[in-house]
PDB file of N, H, CA, C and O in Angstrom:
ATOM      1  N   UNK A   1     -14.084  -3.924  10.415  1.00  0.00           N
ATOM      2  CA  UNK A   1     -14.513  -4.931   9.480  1.00  0.00           C
ATOM      3  C   UNK A   1     -13.446  -6.001   9.301  1.00  0.00           C
ATOM      4  O   UNK A   1     -13.770  -7.188   9.284  1.00  0.00           O
ATOM      5  N   UNK A   2     -12.195  -5.615   9.167  1.00  0.00           N
ATOM      6  H   UNK A   2     -11.931  -4.651   9.181  1.00  0.00           H
ATOM      7  CA  UNK A   2     -11.120  -6.585   8.953  1.00  0.00           C
ATOM      8  C   UNK A   2     -10.996  -7.535  10.130  1.00  0.00           C
ATOM      9  O   UNK A   2     -10.736  -8.722   9.934  1.00  0.00           O
ATOM     10  N   UNK A   3     -11.178  -7.038  11.360  1.00  0.00           N
ATOM     11  H   UNK A   3     -11.390  -6.074  11.519  1.00  0.00           H
ATOM     12  CA  UNK A   3     -11.097  -7.905  12.534  1.00  0.00           C
ATOM     13  C   UNK A   3     -12.200  -8.949  12.497  1.00  0.00           C
ATOM     14  O   UNK A   3     -11.979 -10.100  12.873  1.00  0.00           O
ATOM     15  N   UNK A   4     -13.383  -8.556  12.047  1.00  0.00           N
ATOM     16  H   UNK A   4     -13.562  -7.621  11.741  1.00  0.00           H
ATOM     17  CA  UNK A   4     -14.496  -9.496  11.935  1.00  0.00           C
ATOM     18  C   UNK A   4     -14.173 -10.579  10.909  1.00  0.00           C
ATOM     19  O   UNK A   4     -14.453 -11.756  11.136  1.00  0.00           O
ATOM     20  N   UNK A   5     -13.583 -10.181   9.779  1.00  0.00           N
ATOM     21  H   UNK A   5     -13.355  -9.225   9.595  1.00  0.00           H
ATOM     22  CA  UNK A   5     -13.230 -11.139   8.733  1.00  0.00           C
ATOM     23  C   UNK A   5     -12.156 -12.095   9.227  1.00  0.00           C
ATOM     24  O   UNK A   5     -12.226 -13.296   8.966  1.00  0.00           O
ATOM     25  N   UNK A   6     -11.156 -11.571   9.943  1.00  0.00           N
ATOM     26  H   UNK A   6     -11.099 -10.595  10.155  1.00  0.00           H
ATOM     27  CA  UNK A   6     -10.095 -12.429  10.482  1.00  0.00           C
ATOM     28  C   UNK A   6     -10.686 -13.428  11.458  1.00  0.00           C
ATOM     29  O   UNK A   6     -10.292 -14.595  11.456  1.00  0.00           O
ATOM     30  N   UNK A   7     -11.609 -13.005  12.282  1.00  0.00           N
ATOM     31  H   UNK A   7     -11.929 -12.057  12.283  1.00  0.00           H
ATOM     32  CA  UNK A   7     -12.273 -13.903  13.223  1.00  0.00           C
ATOM     33  C   UNK A   7     -13.002 -15.000  12.472  1.00  0.00           C
ATOM     34  O   UNK A   7     -12.994 -16.155  12.899  1.00  0.00           O
ATOM     35  N   UNK A   8     -13.643 -14.649  11.339  1.00  0.00           N
ATOM     36  H   UNK A   8     -13.649 -13.711  10.992  1.00  0.00           H
ATOM     37  CA  UNK A   8     -14.358 -15.641  10.547  1.00  0.00           C
ATOM     38  C   UNK A   8     -13.412 -16.671   9.949  1.00  0.00           C
ATOM     39  O   UNK A   8     -13.788 -17.834   9.804  1.00  0.00           O
ATOM     40  N   UNK A   9     -12.209 -16.279   9.602  1.00  0.00           N
ATOM     41  H   UNK A   9     -11.904 -15.334   9.720  1.00  0.00           H
ATOM     42  CA  UNK A   9     -11.230 -17.201   9.019  1.00  0.00           C
ATOM     43  C   UNK A   9     -10.974 -18.346   9.982  1.00  0.00           C
ATOM     44  O   UNK A   9     -10.809 -19.489   9.554  1.00  0.00           O
ATOM     45  N   UNK A  10     -10.939 -18.062  11.255  1.00  0.00           N
ATOM     46  H   UNK A  10     -11.072 -17.134  11.602  1.00  0.00           H
ATOM     47  CA  UNK A  10     -10.620 -19.068  12.248  1.00  0.00           C
ATOM     48  C   UNK A  10     -11.746 -20.090  12.400  1.00  0.00           C
ATOM     49  O   UNK A  10     -11.498 -21.212  12.841  1.00  0.00           O
ATOM     50  N   UNK A  11     -12.992 -19.719  12.039  1.00  0.00           N
ATOM     51  H   UNK A  11     -13.194 -18.808  11.681  1.00  0.00           H
ATOM     52  CA  UNK A  11     -14.131 -20.601  12.297  1.00  0.00           C
ATOM     53  C   UNK A  11     -14.747 -21.238  11.058  1.00  0.00           C
ATOM     54  O   UNK A  11     -15.606 -22.108  11.197  1.00  0.00           O
ATOM     55  N   UNK A  12     -14.351 -20.846   9.869  1.00  0.00           N
ATOM     56  H   UNK A  12     -13.653 -20.139   9.756  1.00  0.00           H
ATOM     57  CA  UNK A  12     -14.950 -21.396   8.660  1.00  0.00           C
ATOM     58  C   UNK A  12     -13.874 -21.958   7.753  1.00  0.00           C
ATOM     59  O   UNK A  12     -13.377 -21.263   6.867  1.00  0.00           O
ATOM     60  N   UNK A  13     -13.516 -23.201   7.967  1.00  0.00           N
ATOM     61  H   UNK A  13     -13.920 -23.766   8.687  1.00  0.00           H
ATOM     62  CA  UNK A  13     -12.420 -23.777   7.197  1.00  0.00           C
ATOM     63  C   UNK A  13     -12.742 -23.916   5.717  1.00  0.00           C
ATOM     64  O   UNK A  13     -11.844 -23.774   4.887  1.00  0.00           O
ATOM     65  N   UNK A  14     -14.000 -24.190   5.355  1.00  0.00           N
ATOM     66  H   UNK A  14     -14.730 -24.305   6.029  1.00  0.00           H
ATOM     67  CA  UNK A  14     -14.315 -24.365   3.944  1.00  0.00           C
ATOM     68  C   UNK A  14     -14.330 -23.047   3.177  1.00  0.00           C
ATOM     69  O   UNK A  14     -14.285 -23.066   1.947  1.00  0.00           O
ATOM     70  N   UNK A  15     -14.392 -21.916   3.850  1.00  0.00           N
ATOM     71  H   UNK A  15     -14.429 -21.900   4.850  1.00  0.00           H
ATOM     72  CA  UNK A  15     -14.412 -20.631   3.176  1.00  0.00           C
ATOM     73  C   UNK A  15     -13.083 -19.882   3.299  1.00  0.00           C
ATOM     74  O   UNK A  15     -13.025 -18.677   3.057  1.00  0.00           O
ATOM     75  N   UNK A  16     -12.036 -20.581   3.668  1.00  0.00           N
ATOM     76  H   UNK A  16     -12.083 -21.560   3.865  1.00  0.00           H
ATOM     77  CA  UNK A  16     -10.752 -19.924   3.873  1.00  0.00           C
ATOM     78  C   UNK A  16     -10.299 -19.114   2.669  1.00  0.00           C
ATOM     79  O   UNK A  16      -9.913 -17.955   2.823  1.00  0.00           O
ATOM     80  N   UNK A  17     -10.336 -19.686   1.494  1.00  0.00           N
ATOM     81  H   UNK A  17     -10.650 -20.628   1.370  1.00  0.00           H
ATOM     82  CA  UNK A  17      -9.865 -18.978   0.304  1.00  0.00           C
ATOM     83  C   UNK A  17     -10.728 -17.767   0.004  1.00  0.00           C
ATOM     84  O   UNK A  17     -10.219 -16.737  -0.438  1.00  0.00           O
ATOM     85  N   UNK A  18     -12.034 -17.877   0.239  1.00  0.00           N
ATOM     86  H   UNK A  18     -12.447 -18.714   0.598  1.00  0.00           H
ATOM     87  CA  UNK A  18     -12.923 -16.744   0.030  1.00  0.00           C
ATOM     88  C   UNK A  18     -12.551 -15.593   0.960  1.00  0.00           C
ATOM     89  O   UNK A  18     -12.489 -14.442   0.528  1.00  0.00           O
ATOM     90  N   UNK A  19     -12.309 -15.889   2.199  1.00  0.00           N
ATOM     91  H   UNK A  19     -12.359 -16.824   2.550  1.00  0.00           H
ATOM     92  CA  UNK A  19     -11.976 -14.862   3.187  1.00  0.00           C
ATOM     93  C   UNK A  19     -10.610 -14.258   2.888  1.00  0.00           C
ATOM     94  O   UNK A  19     -10.434 -13.045   2.999  1.00  0.00           O
ATOM     95  N   UNK A  20      -9.649 -15.084   2.513  1.00  0.00           N
ATOM     96  H   UNK A  20      -9.792 -16.070   2.424  1.00  0.00           H
ATOM     97  CA  UNK A  20      -8.317 -14.585   2.167  1.00  0.00           C
ATOM     98  C   UNK A  20      -8.413 -13.644   0.969  1.00  0.00           C
ATOM     99  O   UNK A  20      -7.793 -12.581   0.962  1.00  0.00           O
ATOM    100  N   UNK A  21      -9.182 -14.030  -0.034  1.00  0.00           N
ATOM    101  H   UNK A  21      -9.686 -14.894  -0.028  1.00  0.00           H
ATOM    102  CA  UNK A  21      -9.370 -13.165  -1.207  1.00  0.00           C
ATOM    103  C   UNK A  21     -10.043 -11.859  -0.807  1.00  0.00           C
ATOM    104  O   UNK A  21      -9.678 -10.796  -1.308  1.00  0.00           O
ATOM    105  N   UNK A  22     -11.005 -11.927   0.074  1.00  0.00           N
ATOM    106  H   UNK A  22     -11.302 -12.791   0.481  1.00  0.00           H
ATOM    107  CA  UNK A  22     -11.707 -10.722   0.538  1.00  0.00           C
ATOM    108  C   UNK A  22     -10.753  -9.780   1.269  1.00  0.00           C
ATOM    109  O   UNK A  22     -10.810  -8.567   1.066  1.00  0.00           O
ATOM    110  N   UNK A  23      -9.882 -10.320   2.114  1.00  0.00           N
ATOM    111  H   UNK A  23      -9.835 -11.305   2.279  1.00  0.00           H
ATOM    112  CA  UNK A  23      -8.893  -9.502   2.808  1.00  0.00           C
ATOM    113  C   UNK A  23      -7.918  -8.857   1.821  1.00  0.00           C
ATOM    114  O   UNK A  23      -7.553  -7.690   1.968  1.00  0.00           O
ATOM    115  N   UNK A  24      -7.503  -9.628   0.817  1.00  0.00           N
ATOM    116  H   UNK A  24      -7.800 -10.576   0.698  1.00  0.00           H
ATOM    117  CA  UNK A  24      -6.605  -9.111  -0.211  1.00  0.00           C
ATOM    118  C   UNK A  24      -7.246  -7.946  -0.960  1.00  0.00           C
ATOM    119  O   UNK A  24      -6.612  -6.912  -1.166  1.00  0.00           O
ATOM    120  N   UNK A  25      -8.487  -8.113  -1.362  1.00  0.00           N
ATOM    121  H   UNK A  25      -9.003  -8.953  -1.195  1.00  0.00           H
ATOM    122  CA  UNK A  25      -9.180  -7.057  -2.099  1.00  0.00           C
ATOM    123  C   UNK A  25      -9.407  -5.821  -1.235  1.00  0.00           C
ATOM    124  O   UNK A  25      -9.330  -4.699  -1.736  1.00  0.00           O
ATOM    125  N   UNK A  26      -9.682  -6.005   0.040  1.00  0.00           N
ATOM    126  H   UNK A  26      -9.744  -6.916   0.447  1.00  0.00           H
ATOM    127  CA  UNK A  26      -9.848  -4.869   0.941  1.00  0.00           C
ATOM    128  C   UNK A  26      -8.548  -4.073   1.053  1.00  0.00           C
ATOM    129  O   UNK A  26      -8.565  -2.843   1.038  1.00  0.00           O
ATOM    130  N   UNK A  27      -7.424  -4.778   1.166  1.00  0.00           N
ATOM    131  H   UNK A  27      -7.410  -5.778   1.179  1.00  0.00           H
ATOM    132  CA  UNK A  27      -6.130  -4.099   1.235  1.00  0.00           C
ATOM    133  C   UNK A  27      -5.837  -3.351  -0.065  1.00  0.00           C
ATOM    134  O   UNK A  27      -5.373  -2.211  -0.027  1.00  0.00           O
ATOM    135  N   UNK A  28      -6.096  -3.966  -1.200  1.00  0.00           N
ATOM    136  H   UNK A  28      -6.473  -4.892  -1.232  1.00  0.00           H
ATOM    137  CA  UNK A  28      -5.879  -3.318  -2.492  1.00  0.00           C
ATOM    138  C   UNK A  28      -6.740  -2.065  -2.617  1.00  0.00           C
ATOM    139  O   UNK A  28      -6.271  -1.036  -3.102  1.00  0.00           O
ATOM    140  N   UNK A  29      -7.991  -2.147  -2.183  1.00  0.00           N
ATOM    141  H   UNK A  29      -8.372  -2.984  -1.789  1.00  0.00           H
ATOM    142  CA  UNK A  29      -8.879  -0.990  -2.246  1.00  0.00           C
ATOM    143  C   UNK A  29      -8.325   0.162  -1.414  1.00  0.00           C
ATOM    144  O   UNK A  29      -8.375   1.316  -1.837  1.00  0.00           O
ATOM    145  N   UNK A  30      -7.798  -0.148  -0.237  1.00  0.00           N
ATOM    146  H   UNK A  30      -7.757  -1.086   0.107  1.00  0.00           H
ATOM    147  CA  UNK A  30      -7.226   0.888   0.620  1.00  0.00           C
ATOM    148  C   UNK A  30      -5.984   1.521  -0.014  1.00  0.00           C
ATOM    149  O   UNK A  30      -5.794   2.734   0.070  1.00  0.00           O
ATOM    150  N   UNK A  31      -5.146   0.708  -0.641  1.00  0.00           N
ATOM    151  H   UNK A  31      -5.300  -0.278  -0.709  1.00  0.00           H
ATOM    152  CA  UNK A  31      -3.941   1.229  -1.297  1.00  0.00           C
ATOM    153  C   UNK A  31      -4.330   2.182  -2.420  1.00  0.00           C
ATOM    154  O   UNK A  31      -3.797   3.289  -2.502  1.00  0.00           O
ATOM    155  N   UNK A  32      -5.251   1.769  -3.284  1.00  0.00           N
ATOM    156  H   UNK A  32      -5.684   0.870  -3.218  1.00  0.00           H
ATOM    157  CA  UNK A  32      -5.630   2.615  -4.417  1.00  0.00           C
ATOM    158  C   UNK A  32      -6.405   3.851  -3.985  1.00  0.00           C
ATOM    159  O   UNK A  32      -6.269   4.905  -4.606  1.00  0.00           O
ATOM    160  N   UNK A  33      -7.211   3.746  -2.938  1.00  0.00           N
ATOM    161  H   UNK A  33      -7.321   2.890  -2.434  1.00  0.00           H
ATOM    162  CA  UNK A  33      -7.910   4.951  -2.481  1.00  0.00           C
ATOM    163  C   UNK A  33      -6.912   5.963  -1.914  1.00  0.00           C
ATOM    164  O   UNK A  33      -7.122   7.171  -2.027  1.00  0.00           O
ATOM    165  N   UNK A  34      -5.821   5.471  -1.302  1.00  0.00           N
ATOM    166  H   UNK A  34      -5.651   4.490  -1.211  1.00  0.00           H
ATOM    167  CA  UNK A  34      -4.780   6.370  -0.810  1.00  0.00           C
ATOM    168  C   UNK A  34      -4.025   7.005  -1.975  1.00  0.00           C
ATOM    169  O   UNK A  34      -3.782   8.212  -1.972  1.00  0.00           O
ATOM    170  N   UNK A  35      -3.658   6.208  -2.963  1.00  0.00           N
ATOM    171  H   UNK A  35      -3.856   5.227  -2.965  1.00  0.00           H
ATOM    172  CA  UNK A  35      -2.945   6.752  -4.121  1.00  0.00           C
ATOM    173  C   UNK A  35      -3.785   7.787  -4.863  1.00  0.00           C
ATOM    174  O   UNK A  35      -3.237   8.733  -5.430  1.00  0.00           O
ATOM    175  N   UNK A  36      -5.089   7.625  -4.868  1.00  0.00           N
ATOM    176  H   UNK A  36      -5.534   6.857  -4.407  1.00  0.00           H
ATOM    177  CA  UNK A  36      -5.956   8.580  -5.552  1.00  0.00           C
ATOM    178  C   UNK A  36      -6.001   9.933  -4.854  1.00  0.00           C
ATOM    179  O   UNK A  36      -6.500  10.900  -5.428  1.00  0.00           O
ATOM    180  N   UNK A  37      -5.497  10.023  -3.643  1.00  0.00           N
ATOM    181  H   UNK A  37      -5.091   9.238  -3.176  1.00  0.00           H
ATOM    182  CA  UNK A  37      -5.471  11.286  -2.911  1.00  0.00           C
ATOM    183  C   UNK A  37      -4.219  12.109  -3.224  1.00  0.00           C
ATOM    184  O   UNK A  37      -4.114  13.256  -2.791  1.00  0.00           O
ATOM    185  N   UNK A  38      -3.273  11.538  -3.970  1.00  0.00           N
ATOM    186  H   UNK A  38      -3.358  10.606  -4.322  1.00  0.00           H
ATOM    187  CA  UNK A  38      -2.073  12.284  -4.348  1.00  0.00           C
ATOM    188  C   UNK A  38      -2.461  13.410  -5.296  1.00  0.00           C
ATOM    189  O   UNK A  38      -3.435  13.295  -6.039  1.00  0.00           O
ATOM    190  N   UNK A  39      -1.705  14.487  -5.269  1.00  0.00           N
ATOM    191  H   UNK A  39      -0.913  14.580  -4.665  1.00  0.00           H
ATOM    192  CA  UNK A  39      -1.945  15.636  -6.138  1.00  0.00           C
ATOM    193  C   UNK A  39      -0.846  15.709  -7.187  1.00  0.00           C
ATOM    194  O   UNK A  39       0.327  15.497  -6.880  1.00  0.00           O
ATOM    195  N   UNK A  40      -1.222  16.006  -8.418  1.00  0.00           N
ATOM    196  H   UNK A  40      -2.175  16.178  -8.668  1.00  0.00           H
ATOM    197  CA  UNK A  40      -0.253  16.149  -9.500  1.00  0.00           C
ATOM    198  C   UNK A  40       0.220  17.594  -9.539  1.00  0.00           C
ATOM    199  O   UNK A  40      -0.585  18.524  -9.587  1.00  0.00           O
ATOM    200  N   UNK A  41       1.544  17.769  -9.518  1.00  0.00           N
ATOM    201  H   UNK A  41       2.198  17.013  -9.480  1.00  0.00           H
ATOM    202  CA  UNK A  41       2.137  19.098  -9.616  1.00  0.00           C
ATOM    203  C   UNK A  41       3.103  19.107 -10.791  1.00  0.00           C
ATOM    204  O   UNK A  41       4.027  18.297 -10.856  1.00  0.00           O
ATOM    205  N   UNK A  42       2.883  20.012 -11.699  1.00  0.00           N
ATOM    206  H   UNK A  42       2.131  20.670 -11.647  1.00  0.00           H
ATOM    207  CA  UNK A  42       3.749  20.064 -12.870  1.00  0.00           C
ATOM    208  C   UNK A  42       3.484  18.888 -13.783  1.00  0.00           C
ATOM    209  O   UNK A  42       2.354  18.410 -13.884  1.00  0.00           O
ATOM    210  N   UNK A  43       4.530  18.422 -14.448  1.00  0.00           N
ATOM    211  H   UNK A  43       5.448  18.810 -14.365  1.00  0.00           H
ATOM    212  CA  UNK A  43       4.393  17.331 -15.406  1.00  0.00           C
ATOM    213  C   UNK A  43       4.066  15.990 -14.785  1.00  0.00           C
ATOM    214  O   UNK A  43       2.913  15.561 -14.812  1.00  0.00           O
ATOM    215  N   UNK A  44       5.062  15.322 -14.226  1.00  0.00           N
ATOM    216  H   UNK A  44       5.999  15.671 -14.204  1.00  0.00           H
ATOM    217  CA  UNK A  44       4.839  13.975 -13.722  1.00  0.00           C
ATOM    218  C   UNK A  44       5.097  13.866 -12.223  1.00  0.00           C
ATOM    219  O   UNK A  44       5.256  12.760 -11.707  1.00  0.00           O
ATOM    220  N   UNK A  45       5.140  14.986 -11.521  1.00  0.00           N
ATOM    221  H   UNK A  45       5.010  15.884 -11.941  1.00  0.00           H
ATOM    222  CA  UNK A  45       5.390  14.970 -10.081  1.00  0.00           C
ATOM    223  C   UNK A  45       4.096  14.713  -9.336  1.00  0.00           C
ATOM    224  O   UNK A  45       3.115  15.436  -9.510  1.00  0.00           O
ATOM    225  N   UNK A  46       4.096  13.674  -8.498  1.00  0.00           N
ATOM    226  H   UNK A  46       4.893  13.087  -8.356  1.00  0.00           H
ATOM    227  CA  UNK A  46       2.967  13.398  -7.623  1.00  0.00           C
ATOM    228  C   UNK A  46       3.355  13.793  -6.213  1.00  0.00           C
ATOM    229  O   UNK A  46       4.417  13.400  -5.729  1.00  0.00           O
ATOM    230  N   UNK A  47       2.518  14.557  -5.555  1.00  0.00           N
ATOM    231  H   UNK A  47       1.655  14.875  -5.948  1.00  0.00           H
ATOM    232  CA  UNK A  47       2.783  15.009  -4.203  1.00  0.00           C
ATOM    233  C   UNK A  47       1.767  14.378  -3.277  1.00  0.00           C
ATOM    234  O   UNK A  47       0.561  14.482  -3.501  1.00  0.00           O
ATOM    235  N   UNK A  48       2.253  13.724  -2.238  1.00  0.00           N
ATOM    236  H   UNK A  48       3.232  13.640  -2.056  1.00  0.00           H
ATOM    237  CA  UNK A  48       1.361  13.116  -1.268  1.00  0.00           C
ATOM    238  C   UNK A  48       2.060  12.968   0.061  1.00  0.00           C
ATOM    239  O   UNK A  48       3.289  12.981   0.140  1.00  0.00           O
ATOM    240  N   UNK A  49       1.278  12.829   1.090  1.00  0.00           N
ATOM    241  H   UNK A  49       0.280  12.819   1.026  1.00  0.00           H
ATOM    242  CA  UNK A  49       1.801  12.631   2.428  1.00  0.00           C
ATOM    243  C   UNK A  49       1.380  11.249   2.897  1.00  0.00           C
ATOM    244  O   UNK A  49       0.273  10.796   2.604  1.00  0.00           O
ATOM    245  N   UNK A  50       2.253  10.590   3.615  1.00  0.00           N
ATOM    246  H   UNK A  50       3.152  10.958   3.853  1.00  0.00           H
ATOM    247  CA  UNK A  50       1.921   9.273   4.127  1.00  0.00           C
ATOM    248  C   UNK A  50       2.627   9.046   5.454  1.00  0.00           C
ATOM    249  O   UNK A  50       3.566   9.759   5.809  1.00  0.00           O
ATOM    250  N   UNK A  51       2.163   8.056   6.167  1.00  0.00           N
ATOM    251  H   UNK A  51       1.401   7.476   5.879  1.00  0.00           H
ATOM    252  CA  UNK A  51       2.766   7.652   7.428  1.00  0.00           C
ATOM    253  C   UNK A  51       3.573   6.391   7.171  1.00  0.00           C
ATOM    254  O   UNK A  51       3.080   5.440   6.565  1.00  0.00           O
ATOM    255  N   UNK A  52       4.812   6.390   7.632  1.00  0.00           N
ATOM    256  H   UNK A  52       5.212   7.163   8.124  1.00  0.00           H
ATOM    257  CA  UNK A  52       5.686   5.223   7.495  1.00  0.00           C
ATOM    258  C   UNK A  52       6.155   4.847   8.890  1.00  0.00           C
ATOM    259  O   UNK A  52       6.630   5.708   9.630  1.00  0.00           O
ATOM    260  N   UNK A  53       6.032   3.568   9.267  1.00  0.00           N
ATOM    261  H   UNK A  53       5.646   2.868   8.666  1.00  0.00           H
ATOM    262  CA  UNK A  53       6.544   3.166  10.587  1.00  0.00           C
ATOM    263  C   UNK A  53       8.035   3.472  10.702  1.00  0.00           C
ATOM    264  O   UNK A  53       8.776   3.326   9.730  1.00  0.00           O
ATOM    265  N   UNK A  54       8.468   3.890  11.865  1.00  0.00           N
ATOM    266  H   UNK A  54       7.866   4.009  12.655  1.00  0.00           H
ATOM    267  CA  UNK A  54       9.862   4.266  12.100  1.00  0.00           C
ATOM    268  C   UNK A  54      10.809   3.128  11.702  1.00  0.00           C
ATOM    269  O   UNK A  54      11.886   3.374  11.158  1.00  0.00           O
ATOM    270  N   UNK A  55      10.406   1.892  11.973  1.00  0.00           N
ATOM    271  H   UNK A  55       9.531   1.692  12.415  1.00  0.00           H
ATOM    272  CA  UNK A  55      11.279   0.745  11.657  1.00  0.00           C
ATOM    273  C   UNK A  55      11.491   0.567  10.156  1.00  0.00           C
ATOM    274  O   UNK A  55      12.472  -0.052   9.744  1.00  0.00           O
ATOM    275  N   UNK A  56      10.582   1.104   9.326  1.00  0.00           N
ATOM    276  H   UNK A  56       9.786   1.608   9.660  1.00  0.00           H
ATOM    277  CA  UNK A  56      10.683   0.958   7.870  1.00  0.00           C
ATOM    278  C   UNK A  56      11.225   2.206   7.178  1.00  0.00           C
ATOM    279  O   UNK A  56      11.374   2.220   5.956  1.00  0.00           O
ATOM    280  N   UNK A  57      11.519   3.242   7.940  1.00  0.00           N
ATOM    281  H   UNK A  57      11.399   3.230   8.933  1.00  0.00           H
ATOM    282  CA  UNK A  57      11.924   4.512   7.342  1.00  0.00           C
ATOM    283  C   UNK A  57      13.183   4.369   6.479  1.00  0.00           C
ATOM    284  O   UNK A  57      13.218   4.880   5.359  1.00  0.00           O
ATOM    285  N   UNK A  58      14.208   3.690   6.978  1.00  0.00           N
ATOM    286  H   UNK A  58      14.180   3.276   7.888  1.00  0.00           H
ATOM    287  CA  UNK A  58      15.442   3.519   6.201  1.00  0.00           C
ATOM    288  C   UNK A  58      15.197   2.720   4.928  1.00  0.00           C
ATOM    289  O   UNK A  58      15.750   3.036   3.874  1.00  0.00           O
ATOM    290  N   UNK A  59      14.365   1.682   5.029  1.00  0.00           N
ATOM    291  H   UNK A  59      13.917   1.426   5.885  1.00  0.00           H
ATOM    292  CA  UNK A  59      14.046   0.845   3.875  1.00  0.00           C
ATOM    293  C   UNK A  59      13.363   1.675   2.782  1.00  0.00           C
ATOM    294  O   UNK A  59      13.700   1.550   1.605  1.00  0.00           O
ATOM    295  N   UNK A  60      12.415   2.510   3.169  1.00  0.00           N
ATOM    296  H   UNK A  60      12.142   2.612   4.126  1.00  0.00           H
ATOM    297  CA  UNK A  60      11.690   3.342   2.200  1.00  0.00           C
ATOM    298  C   UNK A  60      12.620   4.381   1.586  1.00  0.00           C
ATOM    299  O   UNK A  60      12.602   4.591   0.373  1.00  0.00           O
ATOM    300  N   UNK A  61      13.428   5.028   2.409  1.00  0.00           N
ATOM    301  H   UNK A  61      13.442   4.858   3.394  1.00  0.00           H
ATOM    302  CA  UNK A  61      14.352   6.047   1.891  1.00  0.00           C
ATOM    303  C   UNK A  61      15.368   5.434   0.933  1.00  0.00           C
ATOM    304  O   UNK A  61      15.689   6.034  -0.093  1.00  0.00           O
ATOM    305  N   UNK A  62      15.881   4.234   1.260  1.00  0.00           N
ATOM    306  H   UNK A  62      15.619   3.747   2.093  1.00  0.00           H
ATOM    307  CA  UNK A  62      16.810   3.550   0.356  1.00  0.00           C
ATOM    308  C   UNK A  62      16.127   3.226  -0.977  1.00  0.00           C
ATOM    309  O   UNK A  62      16.726   3.384  -2.041  1.00  0.00           O
ATOM    310  N   UNK A  63      14.877   2.773  -0.912  1.00  0.00           N
ATOM    311  H   UNK A  63      14.391   2.645  -0.048  1.00  0.00           H
ATOM    312  CA  UNK A  63      14.133   2.471  -2.134  1.00  0.00           C
ATOM    313  C   UNK A  63      13.916   3.697  -2.996  1.00  0.00           C
ATOM    314  O   UNK A  63      14.040   3.628  -4.219  1.00  0.00           O
ATOM    315  N   UNK A  64      13.592   4.824  -2.368  1.00  0.00           N
ATOM    316  H   UNK A  64      13.491   4.880  -1.374  1.00  0.00           H
ATOM    317  CA  UNK A  64      13.415   6.065  -3.126  1.00  0.00           C
ATOM    318  C   UNK A  64      14.728   6.534  -3.736  1.00  0.00           C
ATOM    319  O   UNK A  64      14.749   7.031  -4.862  1.00  0.00           O
ATOM    320  N   UNK A  65      15.818   6.380  -3.002  1.00  0.00           N
ATOM    321  H   UNK A  65      15.802   5.976  -2.087  1.00  0.00           H
ATOM    322  CA  UNK A  65      17.133   6.768  -3.523  1.00  0.00           C
ATOM    323  C   UNK A  65      17.517   5.903  -4.724  1.00  0.00           C
ATOM    324  O   UNK A  65      18.033   6.416  -5.717  1.00  0.00           O
ATOM    325  N   UNK A  66      17.267   4.590  -4.639  1.00  0.00           N
ATOM    326  H   UNK A  66      16.848   4.172  -3.833  1.00  0.00           H
ATOM    327  CA  UNK A  66      17.567   3.695  -5.768  1.00  0.00           C
ATOM    328  C   UNK A  66      16.709   4.048  -6.972  1.00  0.00           C
ATOM    329  O   UNK A  66      17.186   4.028  -8.106  1.00  0.00           O
ATOM    330  N   UNK A  67      15.442   4.371  -6.729  1.00  0.00           N
ATOM    331  H   UNK A  67      15.054   4.387  -5.808  1.00  0.00           H
ATOM    332  CA  UNK A  67      14.548   4.749  -7.820  1.00  0.00           C
ATOM    333  C   UNK A  67      15.039   6.016  -8.493  1.00  0.00           C
ATOM    334  O   UNK A  67      15.023   6.121  -9.720  1.00  0.00           O
ATOM    335  N   UNK A  68      15.471   6.972  -7.699  1.00  0.00           N
ATOM    336  H   UNK A  68      15.484   6.887  -6.702  1.00  0.00           H
ATOM    337  CA  UNK A  68      15.971   8.232  -8.249  1.00  0.00           C
ATOM    338  C   UNK A  68      17.226   7.995  -9.094  1.00  0.00           C
ATOM    339  O   UNK A  68      17.399   8.643 -10.126  1.00  0.00           O
ATOM    340  N   UNK A  69      18.090   7.092  -8.679  1.00  0.00           N
ATOM    341  H   UNK A  69      17.950   6.566  -7.841  1.00  0.00           H
ATOM    342  CA  UNK A  69      19.348   6.842  -9.379  1.00  0.00           C
ATOM    343  C   UNK A  69      19.199   5.955 -10.619  1.00  0.00           C
ATOM    344  O   UNK A  69      20.122   5.899 -11.433  1.00  0.00           O
ATOM    345  N   UNK A  70      18.091   5.275 -10.786  1.00  0.00           N
ATOM    346  H   UNK A  70      17.342   5.321 -10.125  1.00  0.00           H
ATOM    347  CA  UNK A  70      17.926   4.383 -11.932  1.00  0.00           C
ATOM    348  C   UNK A  70      17.629   5.120 -13.222  1.00  0.00           C
ATOM    349  O   UNK A  70      17.911   4.606 -14.304  1.00  0.00           O
ATOM    350  N   UNK A  71      17.065   6.313 -13.128  1.00  0.00           N
ATOM    351  H   UNK A  71      16.836   6.730 -12.248  1.00  0.00           H
ATOM    352  CA  UNK A  71      16.678   7.043 -14.333  1.00  0.00           C
ATOM    353  C   UNK A  71      16.986   8.526 -14.121  1.00  0.00           C
ATOM    354  O   UNK A  71      16.590   9.115 -13.115  1.00  0.00           O
ATOM    355  N   UNK A  72      17.697   9.119 -15.082  1.00  0.00           N
ATOM    356  H   UNK A  72      18.018   8.640 -15.899  1.00  0.00           H
ATOM    357  CA  UNK A  72      18.073  10.526 -14.937  1.00  0.00           C
ATOM    358  C   UNK A  72      16.870  11.459 -14.930  1.00  0.00           C
ATOM    359  O   UNK A  72      16.964  12.574 -14.418  1.00  0.00           O
ATOM    360  N   UNK A  73      15.738  11.026 -15.490  1.00  0.00           N
ATOM    361  H   UNK A  73      15.662  10.120 -15.907  1.00  0.00           H
ATOM    362  CA  UNK A  73      14.533  11.858 -15.485  1.00  0.00           C
ATOM    363  C   UNK A  73      13.939  11.975 -14.091  1.00  0.00           C
ATOM    364  O   UNK A  73      13.124  12.865 -13.852  1.00  0.00           O
ATOM    365  N   UNK A  74      14.322  11.103 -13.163  1.00  0.00           N
ATOM    366  H   UNK A  74      14.985  10.380 -13.357  1.00  0.00           H
ATOM    367  CA  UNK A  74      13.777  11.125 -11.812  1.00  0.00           C
ATOM    368  C   UNK A  74      14.426  12.170 -10.925  1.00  0.00           C
ATOM    369  O   UNK A  74      13.988  12.367  -9.792  1.00  0.00           O
ATOM    370  N   UNK A  75      15.459  12.846 -11.411  1.00  0.00           N
ATOM    371  H   UNK A  75      15.815  12.686 -12.331  1.00  0.00           H
ATOM    372  CA  UNK A  75      16.183  13.806 -10.571  1.00  0.00           C
ATOM    373  C   UNK A  75      15.404  15.086 -10.458  1.00  0.00           C
ATOM    374  O   UNK A  75      15.847  16.022  -9.791  1.00  0.00           O
TER     375      UNK A  75
END
């Protein structure tokens, strides 16, 4: 579906903003449907599995480490 929408962007200049908004909403829907698959364990622990591209692995791990260090409750 997304490939079809991207193809339409190239051919309908007057509907560009509509198509861009549609792509944005589709991405948001996918993000939230993935987050809804996480399982709650204990109090505030969310457990989930995800795929991260190898090139972004260090970036994600650094972000998680910074998040853990910002609040003592995250340990």
